[in-house]
TORKOL-4160 file (C-alpha; in steps of 0.2 Angstrom, whole numbers, padded with zeros to 4 digits, m for minus):
124
<pt num="1" X="0054" Y="m0016" Z="m0042"/>
<pt num="2" X="0052" Y="0002" Z="m0034"/>
<pt num="3" X="0045" Y="m0005" Z="m0018"/>
<pt num="4" X="0057" Y="m0006" Z="m0004"/>
<pt num="5" X="0061" Y="m0009" Z="0013"/>
<pt num="6" X="0066" Y="0005" Z="0025"/>
<pt num="7" X="0070" Y="0006" Z="0045"/>
<pt num="8" X="0059" Y="0021" Z="0051"/>
<pt num="9" X="0064" Y="0026" Z="0071"/>
<pt num="10" X="0070" Y="0008" Z="0072"/>
<pt num="11" X="0055" Y="m0001" Z="0063"/>
<pt num="12" X="0055" Y="m0010" Z="0048"/>
<pt num="13" X="0044" Y="m0005" Z="0035"/>
<pt num="14" X="0039" Y="m0009" Z="0018"/>
<pt num="15" X="0035" Y="0004" Z="0004"/>
<pt num="16" X="0024" Y="m0003" Z="m0009"/>
<pt num="17" X="0028" Y="0011" Z="m0022"/>
<pt num="18" X="0017" Y="0012" Z="m0036"/>
<pt num="19" X="0020" Y="0032" Z="m0039"/>
<pt num="20" X="0022" Y="0041" Z="m0053"/>
<pt num="21" X="0015" Y="0027" Z="m0065"/>
<pt num="22" X="0001" Y="0035" Z="m0072"/>
<pt num="23" X="m0013" Y="0022" Z="m0081"/>
<pt num="24" X="0001" Y="0011" Z="m0084"/>
<pt num="25" X="m0006" Y="m0006" Z="m0080"/>
<pt num="26" X="0009" Y="m0017" Z="m0085"/>
<pt num="27" X="0022" Y="m0008" Z="m0073"/>
<pt num="28" X="0007" Y="m0010" Z="m0059"/>
<pt num="29" X="0007" Y="m0029" Z="m0063"/>
<pt num="30" X="0023" Y="m0031" Z="m0063"/>
<pt num="31" X="0026" Y="m0021" Z="m0046"/>
<pt num="32" X="0011" Y="m0031" Z="m0038"/>
<pt num="33" X="0020" Y="m0047" Z="m0044"/>
<pt num="34" X="0037" Y="m0042" Z="m0037"/>
<pt num="35" X="0026" Y="m0037" Z="m0018"/>
<pt num="36" X="0018" Y="m0053" Z="m0018"/>
<pt num="37" X="0035" Y="m0064" Z="m0019"/>
<pt num="38" X="0044" Y="m0051" Z="m0008"/>
<pt num="39" X="0029" Y="m0054" Z="0008"/>
<pt num="40" X="0027" Y="m0070" Z="0003"/>
<pt num="41" X="0031" Y="m0081" Z="0018"/>
<pt num="42" X="0031" Y="m0066" Z="0031"/>
<pt num="43" X="0022" Y="m0070" Z="0047"/>
<pt num="44" X="0006" Y="m0066" Z="0048"/>
<pt num="45" X="0002" Y="m0049" Z="0052"/>
<pt num="46" X="0018" Y="m0043" Z="0055"/>
<pt num="47" X="0022" Y="m0030" Z="0041"/>
<pt num="48" X="0019" Y="m0013" Z="0045"/>
<pt num="49" X="0018" Y="m0005" Z="0025"/>
<pt num="50" X="0013" Y="0011" Z="0016"/>
<pt num="51" X="0006" Y="0009" Z="m0002"/>
<pt num="52" X="0012" Y="0026" Z="m0011"/>
<pt num="53" X="0003" Y="0030" Z="m0025"/>
<pt num="54" X="0007" Y="0048" Z="m0030"/>
<pt num="55" X="0005" Y="0051" Z="m0047"/>
<pt num="56" X="m0003" Y="0035" Z="m0053"/>
<pt num="57" X="m0022" Y="0034" Z="m0059"/>
<pt num="58" X="m0036" Y="0021" Z="m0055"/>
<pt num="59" X="m0041" Y="0013" Z="m0071"/>
<pt num="60" X="m0051" Y="m0003" Z="m0071"/>
<pt num="61" X="m0036" Y="m0013" Z="m0075"/>
<pt num="62" X="m0024" Y="m0006" Z="m0061"/>
<pt num="63" X="m0041" Y="m0008" Z="m0048"/>
<pt num="64" X="m0040" Y="m0027" Z="m0054"/>
<pt num="65" X="m0024" Y="m0028" Z="m0050"/>
<pt num="66" X="m0023" Y="m0020" Z="m0034"/>
<pt num="67" X="m0038" Y="m0031" Z="m0028"/>
<pt num="68" X="m0028" Y="m0046" Z="m0034"/>
<pt num="69" X="m0011" Y="m0041" Z="m0023"/>
<pt num="70" X="m0022" Y="m0037" Z="m0006"/>
<pt num="71" X="m0031" Y="m0054" Z="m0009"/>
<pt num="72" X="m0014" Y="m0060" Z="m0006"/>
<pt num="73" X="m0006" Y="m0048" Z="0004"/>
<pt num="74" X="m0019" Y="m0044" Z="0017"/>
<pt num="75" X="m0011" Y="m0058" Z="0028"/>
<pt num="76" X="0004" Y="m0052" Z="0031"/>
<pt num="77" X="m0001" Y="m0033" Z="0035"/>
<pt num="78" X="m0001" Y="m0026" Z="0054"/>
<pt num="79" X="m0003" Y="m0010" Z="0049"/>
<pt num="80" X="m0005" Y="0001" Z="0032"/>
<pt num="81" X="m0004" Y="0015" Z="0026"/>
<pt num="82" X="m0008" Y="0025" Z="0010"/>
<pt num="83" X="0001" Y="0042" Z="0003"/>
<pt num="84" X="m0003" Y="0050" Z="m0014"/>
<pt num="85" X="m0023" Y="0053" Z="m0014"/>
<pt num="86" X="m0033" Y="0069" Z="m0012"/>
<pt num="87" X="m0051" Y="0077" Z="m0016"/>
<pt num="88" X="m0060" Y="0062" Z="m0025"/>
<pt num="89" X="m0047" Y="0050" Z="m0024"/>
<pt num="90" X="m0048" Y="0050" Z="m0008"/>
<pt num="91" X="m0067" Y="0045" Z="m0007"/>
<pt num="92" X="m0063" Y="0032" Z="m0023"/>
<pt num="93" X="m0049" Y="0025" Z="m0010"/>
<pt num="94" X="m0062" Y="0021" Z="0004"/>
<pt num="95" X="m0077" Y="0015" Z="m0007"/>
<pt num="96" X="m0061" Y="0002" Z="m0014"/>
<pt num="97" X="m0059" Y="m0001" Z="0005"/>
<pt num="98" X="m0079" Y="m0006" Z="0006"/>
<pt num="99" X="m0077" Y="m0017" Z="m0009"/>
<pt num="100" X="m0061" Y="m0028" Z="m0003"/>
<pt num="101" X="m0069" Y="m0028" Z="0014"/>
<pt num="102" X="m0054" Y="m0031" Z="0028"/>
<pt num="103" X="m0045" Y="m0017" Z="0022"/>
<pt num="104" X="m0040" Y="m0005" Z="0035"/>
<pt num="105" X="m0027" Y="0011" Z="0033"/>
<pt num="106" X="m0023" Y="0028" Z="0037"/>
<pt num="107" X="m0021" Y="0039" Z="0023"/>
<pt num="108" X="m0008" Y="0053" Z="0025"/>
<pt num="109" X="m0004" Y="0067" Z="0015"/>
<pt num="110" X="0016" Y="0065" Z="0016"/>
<pt num="111" X="0027" Y="0048" Z="0017"/>
<pt num="112" X="0036" Y="0055" Z="0032"/>
<pt num="113" X="0019" Y="0058" Z="0041"/>
<pt num="114" X="0014" Y="0039" Z="0037"/>
<pt num="115" X="0032" Y="0034" Z="0041"/>
<pt num="116" X="0028" Y="0042" Z="0059"/>
<pt num="117" X="0012" Y="0034" Z="0062"/>
<pt num="118" X="0018" Y="0017" Z="0054"/>
<pt num="119" X="0033" Y="0017" Z="0068"/>
<pt num="120" X="0022" Y="0021" Z="0083"/>
<pt num="121" X="0015" Y="0007" Z="0094"/>
<pt num="122" X="0001" Y="m0003" Z="0086"/>
<pt num="123" X="m0014" Y="0006" Z="0095"/>
<pt num="124" X="m0007" Y="0023" Z="0092"/>
């Protein structure tokens, strides 16, 4: 599992690391399963998380895996950021969030910006 916990400015943050996987659905599926296991049992709305997707392409199978992951893990997320999408992919991400429904997030250009935002007070 590439995903991991980090502490940023004293705040634990989970990095859901889907980076540099191209269109390898098997790797994405395995990462999704590991993330489900890692977050299961966490208190509701207690996890601050960044999804790092740079270098990974979204095809139908990968989108399906991510949809299934969000259905399970959304209950644990307090704040969510996304890093690694730009241009038209950013618009596709917003369209994806509309399909999923209760998916709120902020998009950042760098992991450092995302971590700073996630470590800030909840309302910020």
